GUKOLGU-372779 format. One record per residue (C-alpha): residue number from 1; residue in one letter; chain; x, y, z. Coordinates in Angstrom, 2 decimals. Example, Ala and Ser with C-alpha at 12.3 -4.5 7.8 and 13.67 -1.06 7.14 Angstrom:
BEGIN
   num   residu   chaine         x         y         z
     1        A        A     12.30     -4.50      7.80
     2        S        A     13.67     -1.06      7.14
This chain:
BEGIN
   num   residu   chaine         x         y         z
     1        X        A     88.48     -0.95     76.21
     2        X        A     87.30     -0.72     72.63
     3        X        A     90.81      0.13     71.30
     4        X        A     92.26     -3.00     72.96
     5        X        A     89.48     -5.21     71.63
     6        X        A     89.90     -3.71     68.15
     7        X        A     93.68     -4.25     68.25
     8        X        A     93.21     -7.88     69.30
     9        X        A     90.68     -8.47     66.53
    10        X        A     92.84     -6.81     63.87
    11        X        A     96.01     -8.59     64.99
    12        X        A     94.37    -12.02     65.10
    13        X        A     92.78    -11.61     61.68
    14        X        A     96.10    -10.44     60.18
    15        X        A     98.01    -13.32     61.80
    16        X        A     95.47    -15.89     60.63
    17        X        A     95.61    -14.58     57.05
    18        X        A     99.43    -14.38     56.89
    19        X        A    101.00    -17.72     55.90
    20        X        A    104.36    -16.63     57.32
    21        X        A    102.86    -16.40     60.83
    22        X        A    103.07    -19.79     62.54
    23        X        A    101.77    -18.87     66.01
    24        X        A    100.51    -15.90     68.06
    25        X        A    101.50    -14.68     71.51
    26        X        A     99.21    -12.33     73.42
    27        X        A    100.71    -10.22     76.19
    28        X        A     99.95     -7.06     78.10
    29        X        A    102.05     -3.99     78.70
    30        X        A    103.97     -2.73     81.71
    31        X        A    104.16     -6.10     83.44
    32        X        A    100.41     -6.76     83.51
    33        X        A     98.45     -9.10     81.25
    34        X        A     95.03     -7.53     81.83
    35        X        A     92.93     -6.40     84.75
    36        X        A     89.83     -7.07     82.66
    37        X        A     87.01     -4.83     81.59
    38        X        A     86.20     -1.48     83.11
    39        X        A     82.79     -2.08     84.69
    40        X        A     81.83      1.54     83.99
    41        X        A     81.68      0.56     80.31
    42        X        A     79.07     -2.16     80.89
    43        X        A     76.24      0.34     80.61
    44        X        A     77.59      1.85     77.37
    45        X        A     75.98      0.84     74.10
    46        X        A     77.88     -1.77     72.07
    47        X        A     79.88     -0.33     69.21
    48        X        A     80.58     -2.06     65.91
    49        X        A     79.75     -5.49     67.29
    50        X        A     83.09     -5.94     69.05
    51        X        A     82.77     -7.55     72.44
    52        X        A     85.10     -9.41     74.75
    53        X        A     83.04    -12.53     74.07
    54        X        A     83.50    -12.26     70.29
    55        X        A     87.25    -11.68     70.71
    56        X        A     87.54    -14.72     73.02
    57        X        A     85.75    -16.83     70.41
    58        X        A     88.01    -15.47     67.66
    59        X        A     91.11    -16.42     69.71
    60        X        A     89.77    -19.89     70.44
    61        X        A     88.96    -20.52     66.77
    62        X        A     92.33    -19.27     65.51
    63        X        A     93.89    -21.87     63.21
    64        X        A     97.35    -21.14     64.60
    65        X        A     98.48    -21.77     68.18
    66        X        A     97.75    -18.80     70.45
    67        X        A     99.76    -18.50     73.67
    68        X        A     98.98    -16.08     76.51
    69        X        A    102.02    -14.58     78.25
    70        X        A    100.58    -13.75     81.68
    71        X        A    102.52    -11.24     83.75
    72        X        A    101.22     -9.45     86.81
    73        X        A     97.50    -10.03     86.72
    74        X        A     94.94    -11.74     84.49
    75        X        A     91.67    -10.89     86.16
    76        X        A     88.08    -10.93     84.95
    77        X        A     88.01    -10.38     81.21
    78        X        A     91.80    -10.66     81.18
    79        X        A     91.57    -14.23     82.45
    80        X        A     88.78    -14.91     79.98
    81        X        A     91.11    -13.82     77.16
    82        X        A     93.84    -16.10     78.55
    83        X        A     91.37    -18.99     78.86
    84        X        A     90.46    -18.62     75.18
    85        X        A     94.12    -19.04     74.21
    86        X        A     95.34    -22.53     73.34
    87        X        A     98.23    -22.32     75.85
    88        X        A     99.14    -20.13     78.82
    89        X        A    102.54    -19.23     80.28
    90        X        A    102.57    -17.30     83.56
    91        X        A    105.24    -15.45     85.48
    92        X        A    105.69    -16.94     88.94
    93        X        A    104.30    -13.75     90.53
    94        X        A    101.19    -13.65     88.33
    95        X        A     97.69    -13.77     89.80
    96        X        A     94.58    -14.97     87.98
    97        X        A     90.91    -14.86     88.88
    98        X        A     87.36    -13.77     88.17
    99        X        A     86.82    -11.07     90.83
   100        X        A     83.73     -9.54     89.22
   101        X        A     81.60    -11.96     91.24
   102        X        A     82.51     -9.99     94.37
   103        X        A     80.47     -7.06     93.02
   104        X        A     77.58     -9.25     91.86
   105        X        A     78.56     -9.73     88.21
   106        X        A     79.05    -13.01     86.39
   107        X        A     81.98    -13.45     83.99
   108        X        A     80.53    -12.59     80.60
   109        X        A     82.98    -13.90     77.99
   110        X        A     82.50    -17.66     78.43
   111        X        A     84.98    -17.91     81.32
   112        X        A     82.39    -19.89     83.27
   113        X        A     82.40    -22.48     80.46
   114        X        A     86.11    -22.55     79.57
   115        X        A     87.45    -22.71     83.13
   116        X        A     85.60    -25.93     84.13
   117        X        A     86.61    -27.60     80.85
   118        X        A     90.22    -26.73     81.59
   119        X        A     90.57    -27.48     85.33
   120        X        A     87.45    -29.45     86.25
   121        X        A     84.20    -28.42     87.86
   122        X        A     85.13    -28.42     91.59
   123        X        A     88.24    -26.23     91.19
   124        X        A     86.48    -23.96     88.68
   125        X        A     83.47    -23.48     90.95
   126        X        A     85.77    -22.37     93.75
   127        X        A     87.43    -19.74     91.54
   128        X        A     84.18    -18.62     89.88
   129        X        A     82.13    -18.27     93.06
   130        X        A     84.74    -16.75     95.40
   131        X        A     86.49    -14.32     93.07
   132        X        A     89.80    -15.17     94.74
   133        X        A     93.10    -14.51     93.03
   134        X        A     94.95    -17.72     92.15
   135        X        A     98.77    -17.54     92.28
   136        X        A    100.71    -18.93     89.32
   137        X        A    102.10    -21.95     91.19
   138        X        A     98.58    -23.06     92.13
   139        X        A     97.36    -22.31     88.61
   140        X        A    100.03    -24.69     87.28
   141        X        A     98.94    -27.46     89.67
   142        X        A     95.31    -26.94     88.63
   143        X        A     96.16    -27.01     84.92
   144        X        A     95.09    -23.41     84.42
   145        X        A     98.52    -22.59     82.96
   146        X        A    100.93    -24.79     81.04
   147        X        A    104.14    -23.27     82.34
   148        X        A    105.37    -20.97     85.10
   149        X        A    108.58    -19.02     84.56
   150        X        A    110.79    -16.78     86.67
   151        X        A    112.18    -14.69     83.85
   152        X        A    110.83    -13.23     80.61
   153        X        A    107.28    -14.49     80.20
   154        X        A    106.88    -13.22     76.64
   155        X        A    110.06    -15.02     75.49
   156        X        A    108.87    -18.21     77.22
   157        X        A    105.47    -17.91     75.50
   158        X        A    107.13    -17.40     72.10
   159        X        A    109.35    -20.42     72.79
   160        X        A    106.28    -22.53     73.63
   161        X        A    104.45    -21.24     70.55
   162        X        A    107.40    -22.22     68.35
   163        X        A    107.57    -25.62     70.02
   164        X        A    103.91    -26.46     69.42
């Protein structure tokens, strides 16, 4: 939604400008990272130039380490946000994927470019073309996430951010 995109943009710009901030952790609320974009909004006119693609680029270009704390689900645009982060920590019950392909849509925030760079073309093609949900343990084996934890994902992401 526009308020989420605006909050991400504002928070990243503030963090980048603040010399006391050494790293950034991005997390969702209520045990879910992000289910992605609401496809009903795809036909709405763009407002103020904020798009998921521009936010993903802003995250990727951040001068400070950005760590995604993935709980629950990171699907569609949610996974694209996580892919734009420099590191990813997932809860062991988390699921990741690009399910929009199952309704005939292609991922639109560079997920089709970032995923192959991260995990290789064969594994990425499987995820991109099937829309299947990848469990955290498989995501770790593929290199999609850097760590899988059983407890507090946000604390683990902050710990990783401090470490790097």
